[in-house]
C-alpha positions as CSV (number, residue, x, y, z in Angstrom):
1,M,-5.2,-12.8,-125.9
2,L,-4.3,-15.9,-123.9
3,L,-7.1,-18.0,-125.4
4,M,-6.1,-17.1,-129.0
5,F,-4.7,-20.5,-129.9
6,S,-7.0,-22.5,-127.6
7,G,-9.8,-23.1,-130.2
8,N,-10.1,-25.2,-133.3
9,R,-7.0,-25.7,-135.4
10,Y,-7.1,-25.7,-139.2
11,L,-4.6,-26.3,-142.0
12,T,-4.7,-25.6,-145.6
13,K,-5.0,-28.5,-148.0
14,R,-1.4,-27.8,-149.1
15,I,-0.1,-28.0,-145.5
16,H,-2.0,-31.3,-145.1
17,E,-0.5,-32.7,-148.3
18,E,3.1,-31.4,-148.2
19,L,4.1,-30.9,-144.6
20,P,4.8,-34.2,-142.7
21,L,2.4,-34.8,-139.8
22,F,5.3,-34.9,-137.4
23,L,6.3,-31.3,-138.4
24,Q,2.7,-30.1,-138.2
25,L,2.4,-31.4,-134.6
26,F,5.8,-30.0,-133.7
27,L,4.8,-26.5,-134.9
28,W,1.5,-26.6,-132.9
29,N,3.5,-27.7,-129.9
30,C,6.0,-24.9,-130.3
31,I,3.1,-22.4,-130.0
32,A,1.5,-24.3,-127.1
33,E,4.8,-24.2,-125.2
34,L,5.7,-20.5,-126.0
35,P,7.2,-19.0,-122.8
36,V,6.0,-15.4,-123.6
37,P,2.5,-14.0,-124.5
38,K,1.5,-15.2,-127.9
39,D,1.2,-12.9,-130.9
40,Y,-1.7,-13.6,-133.3
41,L,0.9,-14.4,-136.0
42,Q,3.5,-17.1,-135.5
43,I,6.2,-17.5,-138.1
44,F,8.2,-20.6,-138.8
45,R,11.2,-20.7,-141.2
46,L,12.1,-24.3,-142.1
47,S,15.3,-25.3,-143.7
48,G,17.6,-28.3,-143.9
49,A,21.2,-29.3,-143.5
50,G,21.9,-32.9,-144.5
51,S,19.4,-35.0,-142.6
52,Q,18.8,-32.2,-140.1
53,Q,15.6,-30.2,-140.0
54,I,16.1,-26.6,-138.8
55,I,13.1,-24.6,-137.6
56,L,13.3,-20.9,-136.6
57,H,10.2,-19.9,-134.7
58,C,9.5,-16.2,-134.2
59,Q,6.9,-13.6,-133.5
60,E,6.9,-9.8,-133.5
61,V,5.0,-8.8,-130.3
62,P,6.5,-9.4,-127.8
63,P,9.7,-10.2,-129.7
64,Y,10.5,-13.9,-129.6
65,E,12.8,-16.2,-131.5
66,K,14.0,-19.8,-131.0
67,C,15.8,-22.2,-133.3
68,Y,15.4,-25.9,-133.2
69,Q,17.5,-28.5,-135.0
70,F,17.0,-32.2,-135.1
71,A,17.5,-35.3,-137.3
72,V,14.5,-36.4,-139.4
73,P,13.9,-39.6,-141.3
74,F,12.7,-37.7,-144.4
75,S,14.1,-35.0,-146.6
76,P,14.1,-31.8,-144.6
77,V,11.5,-29.3,-145.5
78,T,12.3,-25.8,-146.8
79,A,9.4,-23.4,-146.3
80,K,8.0,-20.4,-144.5
81,I,4.9,-21.2,-142.6
82,Y,2.4,-18.9,-140.8
83,V,0.0,-19.8,-138.0
84,I,-2.6,-17.1,-137.7
85,A,-5.0,-16.9,-134.7
86,E,-8.4,-15.3,-135.2
87,Y,-11.8,-15.1,-133.7
88,D,-15.0,-16.2,-135.5
89,A,-18.3,-14.3,-135.6
90,N,-19.2,-15.8,-132.2
91,Q,-15.8,-14.7,-130.7
92,K,-14.6,-18.3,-130.5
93,P,-10.8,-18.5,-131.2
94,Y,-9.3,-20.6,-134.0
95,A,-6.0,-20.9,-135.7
96,T,-4.9,-21.7,-139.3
97,M,-1.6,-23.1,-140.4
98,L,-0.6,-22.2,-144.0
99,F,2.4,-21.7,-146.2
100,A,3.4,-18.0,-146.4
101,E,2.7,-17.8,-150.1
102,E,-0.9,-18.9,-149.5
103,Y,-1.5,-15.8,-147.4
């Protein structure tokens, strides 16, 4: 499953409209830099504290969890976001970023 996140990347319309581009790119980068084998489901829990954005990135298999916290020039986002890796009919990998409630 190493190539799982190597194909096309998609986002839902809502992610495109509501999640700042900086955060979209940050989440994709978290997946790219994952130091363990990647599960097909990546989970991000976003919250805020003042001007700080807090992001908890986790997956189930193998277990992984990492927390990031940094200042942002916009209101911190509070959301649960999934990035799901799949294969199309031609066995080409792709991944989709969506809010958990869109699943």
